[in-house]
N, C-alpha and C positions, 0 to 999 in steps of 0.2 A: 691181673692184667693181663689183655688182649694183645699182641703184637699185630703193628701195622705193615703187613708184609710190602706195601706198595713204597712204606719210606726207607725200608731196608735197603741199602748196599751190595751188592756179593761181589764176591772176588774173580777178577775172569782165571780161565783156566791156567792162564800163561803162570799168573800169578799163585793158583793154588801148587801149580806143579814146582814151583821152584821155592813155596814152604812147607811142602811133604819132604823135601829137602835136608832141610835145617834140624838140627836134633831140637827136644822141646826148649833146652836152655836157652839155645841161638832165639826161637820164635817166642818165650817170656823176653826176650832181654828186647827183640823188634816190640813189640808190646809194651814194655816199660818206658823205652825211650819215646815211642808215639806219648804215652798219657804224662813225661814231663814234659814234652813239647806244647802239649795243648794245655796242662796247668800254668806251663810259660805264658803263652799268649793270649790266654785269661787274666794273668796275672796282672801283666803290662796291658791291656785293654781296662781292667776296671783304673788304673793308678793313672790312664790319659781321660776317663771320662768320669772321675771322683777324685780331683787332685786335692779335695779335702779331708777323705776319708784318711784316716791311719792302716796301720798294716793290720792291726789285731781285725779290724774290719774290715780287710780287702782279705784275710783270709779267713774269716767265717763266710763270708761271700764265697768265695771258692770253693768252701766248704758243701754249703747252702747247694752250688748249681750242681755239685759232682754229687750228692746226694739225692738229691730231690728232681735233680732236673730245672729246667726254667721258666719261668713262666710265659 
């Protein structure tokens, strides 16, 4: 799979400097917290846009999107 560099966001120098000073554990916690935030936002969005979906359907859709991207 080719990576489209025109769609890739880069970290600015100041942010990179801050992240370099963090321990690997701190950087991992930041990444995990970001993942939790995105997952929560997606779950809320799906509940809002598909009020007829049950919890299992919402979880399956979250897994589909995280595992394979969105169409």
